[in-house]
Each structure stands twice: as C-alpha cells, then as structure tokens.
GUTOR-672067 format. One record per atom (N, C-alpha, C, O): residue in one letter; y negated, x, z negated; residue number from 1; atom name. Coordinates in Angstrom, 2 decimals, padded with zeros to 5 digits, always signed. Example, Ala and Ser with C-alpha at 12.3 -4.5 7.8 and 13.67 -1.06 7.14 Angstrom:
! residues 2
(a,(+005.69,+013.19,-007.80),1,N)
(a,(+004.50,+012.30,-007.80),1,CA)
(a,(+003.30,+013.20,-007.80),1,C)
(a,(+003.32,+014.24,-008.46),1,O)
(s,(+002.25,+012.85,-007.08),2,N)
(s,(+001.06,+013.67,-007.14),2,CA)
(s,(-000.03,+012.90,-007.87),2,C)
(s,(-001.14,+013.41,-008.04),2,O)
***
This chain:
! residues 69
(m,(+005.91,+001.21,+015.02),1,N)
(m,(+007.23,+001.75,+014.58),1,CA)
(m,(+008.26,+001.28,+015.50),1,C)
(m,(+009.32,+000.87,+015.04),1,O)
(s,(+008.05,+001.30,+016.71),2,N)
(s,(+009.02,+000.83,+017.72),2,CA)
(s,(+010.23,+001.72,+017.79),2,C)
(s,(+010.08,+002.94,+017.71),2,O)
(g,(+011.35,+001.22,+017.92),3,N)
(g,(+012.65,+001.96,+017.92),3,CA)
(g,(+013.18,+002.32,+016.56),3,C)
(g,(+014.17,+003.04,+016.45),3,O)
(v,(+012.52,+001.83,+015.48),4,N)
(v,(+012.89,+002.06,+014.15),4,CA)
(v,(+013.48,+000.77,+013.56),4,C)
(v,(+012.88,-000.31,+013.62),4,O)
(e,(+014.74,+000.94,+012.96),5,N)
(e,(+015.29,-000.29,+012.40),5,CA)
(e,(+014.75,-000.57,+010.96),5,C)
(e,(+014.67,+000.34,+010.15),5,O)
(a,(+014.40,-001.78,+010.68),6,N)
(a,(+013.87,-002.14,+009.39),6,CA)
(a,(+015.03,-002.45,+008.42),6,C)
(a,(+016.08,-002.95,+008.83),6,O)
(r,(+014.83,-002.15,+007.20),7,N)
(r,(+015.79,-002.50,+006.12),7,CA)
(r,(+015.10,-003.45,+005.23),7,C)
(r,(+014.09,-003.18,+004.58),7,O)
(l,(+015.72,-004.63,+005.25),8,N)
(l,(+015.06,-005.77,+004.42),8,CA)
(l,(+015.41,-005.58,+002.95),8,C)
(l,(+016.59,-005.59,+002.58),8,O)
(g,(+014.44,-005.41,+002.14),9,N)
(g,(+014.66,-005.20,+000.62),9,CA)
(g,(+014.74,-006.46,-000.09),9,C)
(g,(+014.35,-007.52,+000.40),9,O)
(l,(+015.26,-006.33,-001.32),10,N)
(l,(+015.33,-007.57,-002.22),10,CA)
(l,(+014.02,-008.23,-002.37),10,C)
(l,(+013.96,-009.43,-002.62),10,O)
(d,(+012.94,-007.49,-002.23),11,N)
(d,(+011.60,-007.95,-002.41),11,CA)
(d,(+011.10,-008.79,-001.16),11,C)
(d,(+009.99,-009.31,-001.15),11,O)
(g,(+011.94,-008.88,-000.14),12,N)
(g,(+011.61,-009.62,+001.06),12,CA)
(g,(+010.75,-008.80,+002.06),12,C)
(g,(+010.46,-009.30,+003.15),12,O)
(l,(+010.36,-007.62,+001.75),13,N)
(l,(+009.69,-006.74,+002.64),13,CA)
(l,(+010.65,-005.99,+003.62),13,C)
(l,(+011.77,-005.63,+003.25),13,O)
(a,(+010.21,-005.78,+004.82),14,N)
(a,(+010.95,-005.01,+005.78),14,CA)
(a,(+010.52,-003.52,+005.67),14,C)
(a,(+009.39,-003.15,+006.00),14,O)
(w,(+011.46,-002.67,+005.19),15,N)
(w,(+011.13,-001.31,+004.82),15,CA)
(w,(+011.51,-000.42,+006.00),15,C)
(w,(+012.56,-000.59,+006.62),15,O)
(y,(+010.62,+000.52,+006.30),16,N)
(y,(+010.91,+001.49,+007.40),16,CA)
(y,(+010.86,+002.91,+006.86),16,C)
(y,(+009.96,+003.27,+006.10),16,O)
(k,(+011.81,+003.69,+007.26),17,N)
(k,(+011.78,+005.11,+006.82),17,CA)
(k,(+010.66,+005.76,+007.57),17,C)
(k,(+010.56,+005.66,+008.79),17,O)
(s,(+009.79,+006.45,+006.79),18,N)
(s,(+008.68,+007.13,+007.35),18,CA)
(s,(+009.11,+008.29,+008.28),18,C)
(s,(+010.08,+009.00,+008.01),18,O)
(s,(+008.37,+008.44,+009.36),19,N)
(s,(+008.64,+009.61,+010.29),19,CA)
(s,(+008.34,+010.95,+009.64),19,C)
(s,(+008.74,+012.00,+010.13),19,O)
(y,(+007.64,+010.89,+008.51),20,N)
(y,(+007.34,+012.15,+007.87),20,CA)
(y,(+008.51,+012.57,+006.88),20,C)
(y,(+008.50,+013.68,+006.34),20,O)
(s,(+009.45,+011.70,+006.67),21,N)
(s,(+010.61,+011.95,+005.79),21,CA)
(s,(+011.46,+013.07,+006.40),21,C)
(s,(+011.63,+013.17,+007.61),21,O)
(a,(+012.00,+013.91,+005.50),22,N)
(a,(+012.89,+014.92,+005.93),22,CA)
(a,(+014.22,+014.27,+006.35),22,C)
(a,(+014.66,+013.28,+005.76),22,O)
(g,(+014.85,+014.86,+007.39),23,N)
(g,(+016.11,+014.41,+007.86),23,CA)
(g,(+017.37,+014.79,+007.15),23,C)
(g,(+018.47,+014.30,+007.43),23,O)
(n,(+017.15,+015.70,+006.19),24,N)
(n,(+018.30,+016.21,+005.45),24,CA)
(n,(+018.61,+015.56,+004.15),24,C)
(n,(+019.47,+016.01,+003.39),24,O)
(g,(+017.86,+014.41,+003.87),25,N)
(g,(+018.02,+013.66,+002.68),25,CA)
(g,(+017.34,+014.17,+001.40),25,C)
(g,(+017.55,+013.61,+000.33),25,O)
(g,(+016.57,+015.17,+001.52),26,N)
(g,(+015.82,+015.73,+000.35),26,CA)
(g,(+014.62,+014.87,-000.01),26,C)
(g,(+014.61,+014.29,-001.10),26,O)
(e,(+013.65,+014.77,+000.82),27,N)
(e,(+012.49,+013.91,+000.66),27,CA)
(e,(+012.66,+012.62,+001.59),27,C)
(e,(+012.90,+012.75,+002.79),27,O)
(c,(+012.52,+011.47,+001.02),28,N)
(c,(+012.65,+010.28,+001.80),28,CA)
(c,(+011.68,+009.26,+001.33),28,C)
(c,(+011.69,+008.86,+000.17),28,O)
(v,(+010.79,+008.81,+002.29),29,N)
(v,(+009.80,+007.79,+001.92),29,CA)
(v,(+009.94,+006.64,+002.85),29,C)
(v,(+010.11,+006.80,+004.06),29,O)
(e,(+009.86,+005.47,+002.28),30,N)
(e,(+009.94,+004.19,+003.11),30,CA)
(e,(+008.53,+003.53,+002.93),30,C)
(e,(+007.88,+003.70,+001.89),30,O)
(v,(+008.08,+002.79,+003.99),31,N)
(v,(+006.92,+002.02,+003.97),31,CA)
(v,(+007.22,+000.63,+004.40),31,C)
(v,(+008.18,+000.39,+005.13),31,O)
(a,(+006.36,-000.36,+003.93),32,N)
(a,(+006.41,-001.68,+004.39),32,CA)
(a,(+004.93,-002.25,+004.28),32,C)
(a,(+004.13,-001.82,+003.45),32,O)
(v,(+004.66,-003.21,+005.14),33,N)
(v,(+003.43,-003.93,+005.12),33,CA)
(v,(+003.62,-005.34,+004.74),33,C)
(v,(+004.50,-006.02,+005.27),33,O)
(l,(+002.78,-005.80,+003.81),34,N)
(l,(+002.86,-007.16,+003.28),34,CA)
(l,(+002.11,-008.04,+004.33),34,C)
(l,(+000.89,-007.87,+004.44),34,O)
(p,(+002.68,-008.86,+005.04),35,N)
(p,(+002.01,-009.73,+006.05),35,CA)
(p,(+001.04,-010.59,+005.37),35,C)
(p,(+001.31,-011.19,+004.33),35,O)
(g,(-000.17,-010.65,+006.01),36,N)
(g,(-001.24,-011.49,+005.47),36,CA)
(g,(-002.16,-010.96,+004.38),36,C)
(g,(-003.25,-011.45,+004.13),36,O)
(k,(-001.61,-009.85,+003.70),37,N)
(k,(-002.32,-009.19,+002.69),37,CA)
(k,(-002.82,-007.84,+003.12),37,C)
(k,(-003.81,-007.35,+002.59),37,O)
(g,(-002.13,-007.19,+004.12),38,N)
(g,(-002.53,-005.98,+004.61),38,CA)
(g,(-002.22,-004.73,+003.79),38,C)
(g,(-002.50,-003.61,+004.23),38,O)
(r,(-001.65,-004.92,+002.62),39,N)
(r,(-001.31,-003.77,+001.74),39,CA)
(r,(-000.13,-003.11,+002.26),39,C)
(r,(+000.80,-003.76,+002.75),39,O)
(v,(-000.13,-001.73,+002.16),40,N)
(v,(+000.93,-000.87,+002.56),40,CA)
(v,(+001.75,-000.55,+001.30),40,C)
(v,(+001.19,-000.11,+000.29),40,O)
(h,(+002.99,-000.76,+001.34),41,N)
(h,(+003.85,-000.42,+000.18),41,CA)
(h,(+004.61,+000.86,+000.50),41,C)
(h,(+005.10,+001.02,+001.62),41,O)
(v,(+004.72,+001.79,-000.48),42,N)
(v,(+005.41,+002.99,-000.32),42,CA)
(v,(+006.34,+003.25,-001.43),42,C)
(v,(+005.97,+003.11,-002.59),42,O)
(r,(+007.64,+003.65,-001.10),43,N)
(r,(+008.63,+003.87,-002.08),43,CA)
(r,(+009.52,+005.06,-001.80),43,C)
(r,(+009.57,+005.55,-000.67),43,O)
(d,(+010.20,+005.52,-002.78),44,N)
(d,(+011.20,+006.57,-002.66),44,CA)
(d,(+012.50,+005.91,-002.23),44,C)
(d,(+013.07,+005.11,-002.97),44,O)
(c,(+012.95,+006.26,-001.02),45,N)
(c,(+014.13,+005.52,-000.52),45,CA)
(c,(+015.43,+005.99,-001.17),45,C)
(c,(+016.47,+005.37,-000.97),45,O)
(k,(+015.37,+007.08,-001.96),46,N)
(k,(+016.52,+007.42,-002.69),46,CA)
(k,(+016.70,+006.68,-003.94),46,C)
(k,(+017.81,+006.64,-004.48),46,O)
(d,(+015.67,+006.09,-004.42),47,N)
(d,(+015.76,+005.20,-005.68),47,CA)
(d,(+014.90,+004.02,-005.44),47,C)
(d,(+013.74,+004.00,-005.85),47,O)
(t,(+015.41,+003.06,-004.81),48,N)
(t,(+014.65,+001.75,-004.43),48,CA)
(t,(+014.58,+000.80,-005.57),48,C)
(t,(+014.06,-000.30,-005.41),48,O)
(t,(+015.11,+001.20,-006.78),49,N)
(t,(+014.97,+000.29,-007.96),49,CA)
(t,(+013.73,+000.58,-008.69),49,C)
(t,(+013.32,-000.20,-009.56),49,O)
(r,(+013.08,+001.71,-008.36),50,N)
(r,(+011.76,+001.99,-008.92),50,CA)
(r,(+010.71,+001.22,-008.19),50,C)
(r,(+010.91,+000.86,-007.03),50,O)
(a,(+009.55,+000.93,-008.87),51,N)
(a,(+008.47,+000.21,-008.35),51,CA)
(a,(+007.86,+000.96,-007.14),51,C)
(a,(+007.78,+002.19,-007.09),51,O)
(a,(+007.44,+000.12,-006.16),52,N)
(a,(+006.77,+000.81,-005.03),52,CA)
(a,(+005.24,+000.84,-005.38),52,C)
(a,(+004.70,+000.12,-006.22),52,O)
(l,(+004.63,+001.76,-004.62),53,N)
(l,(+003.20,+001.99,-004.72),53,CA)
(l,(+002.56,+001.03,-003.67),53,C)
(l,(+003.03,+001.03,-002.53),53,O)
(a,(+001.56,+000.24,-003.98),54,N)
(a,(+000.86,-000.61,-003.04),54,CA)
(a,(-000.64,-000.11,-002.87),54,C)
(a,(-001.41,-000.01,-003.82),54,O)
(v,(-000.95,+000.16,-001.62),55,N)
(v,(-002.29,+000.67,-001.30),55,CA)
(v,(-002.86,-000.09,-000.14),55,C)
(v,(-002.15,-000.69,+000.67),55,O)
(e,(-004.22,-000.04,-000.08),56,N)
(e,(-004.94,-000.58,+001.12),56,CA)
(e,(-004.60,+000.29,+002.27),56,C)
(e,(-004.36,+001.48,+002.06),56,O)
(p,(-004.56,-000.23,+003.53),57,N)
(p,(-004.32,+000.58,+004.70),57,CA)
(p,(-005.26,+001.72,+004.85),57,C)
(p,(-004.82,+002.81,+005.23),57,O)
(t,(-006.53,+001.55,+004.59),58,N)
(t,(-007.43,+002.68,+004.67),58,CA)
(t,(-007.17,+003.85,+003.73),58,C)
(t,(-007.36,+005.02,+004.06),58,O)
(a,(-006.72,+003.46,+002.52),59,N)
(a,(-006.30,+004.45,+001.59),59,CA)
(a,(-005.07,+005.33,+002.00),59,C)
(a,(-005.03,+006.55,+001.84),59,O)
(r,(-004.10,+004.58,+002.55),60,N)
(r,(-002.93,+005.24,+003.11),60,CA)
(r,(-003.26,+006.12,+004.24),60,C)
(r,(-002.70,+007.21,+004.34),60,O)
(a,(-004.15,+005.73,+005.12),61,N)
(a,(-004.56,+006.53,+006.24),61,CA)
(a,(-005.21,+007.82,+005.81),61,C)
(a,(-004.98,+008.89,+006.36),61,O)
(a,(-006.05,+007.65,+004.80),62,N)
(a,(-006.83,+008.83,+004.31),62,CA)
(a,(-005.84,+009.78,+003.63),62,C)
(a,(-006.00,+011.00,+003.73),62,O)
(f,(-004.77,+009.23,+002.91),63,N)
(f,(-003.80,+010.10,+002.28),63,CA)
(f,(-002.96,+010.85,+003.36),63,C)
(f,(-002.72,+012.04,+003.22),63,O)
(v,(-002.55,+010.19,+004.36),64,N)
(v,(-001.76,+010.78,+005.39),64,CA)
(v,(-002.55,+011.91,+006.16),64,C)
(v,(-002.03,+012.97,+006.51),64,O)
(e,(-003.83,+011.58,+006.39),65,N)
(e,(-004.70,+012.57,+007.04),65,CA)
(e,(-004.80,+013.83,+006.15),65,C)
(e,(-004.64,+014.95,+006.62),65,O)
(f,(-005.08,+013.61,+004.81),66,N)
(f,(-005.17,+014.73,+003.92),66,CA)
(f,(-003.87,+015.61,+003.80),66,C)
(f,(-003.87,+016.84,+003.82),66,O)
(a,(-002.72,+014.80,+003.68),67,N)
(a,(-001.46,+015.51,+003.57),67,CA)
(a,(-001.00,+016.32,+004.79),67,C)
(a,(-000.17,+017.22,+004.68),67,O)
(a,(-001.57,+015.98,+005.97),68,N)
(a,(-001.37,+016.65,+007.23),68,CA)
(a,(-002.03,+017.99,+007.33),68,C)
(a,(-001.69,+018.78,+008.21),68,O)
(l,(-002.97,+018.28,+006.46),69,N)
(l,(-003.77,+019.52,+006.50),69,CA)
(l,(-002.91,+020.68,+006.21),69,C)
(l,(-003.40,+021.82,+006.20),69,O)
***
C-alpha cells in the first residue's frame, strides 16, 4: 500500500482506504492488518463507529478474487 496514507483509528489500527473504494464517496471500505495476528480488518469508512469485520488473510484474498469476477 505504498503511497497511501494511513489513518490511525481509536482501536490503534492503521486504516487504509481500499483501492476498490469508489472515489465519489458512495462506497468506501477501509482495511487494516493486526500486526502479529495476521488478521485483516475491514470496515465501512463512512461509519467507523460500527464494528469491523476481522478475517484471515486467505479468506480476504478469496473474497477479493471472487468479487473481481
């Protein structure tokens, strides 16, 4: 994620806006990786007060591959 600025959340995670997010503000997804645990956290960046989804990296990769079809 080079060239992308991280936004540090209250949860201590560095959140990055996904490159798959729309630029017009409609759909917006942020991702963060928990160091040492390897879990990928995904949240709606329009409502960061809602709980994030935590998945294993292989599950996220499979989802992204499926969604790209």
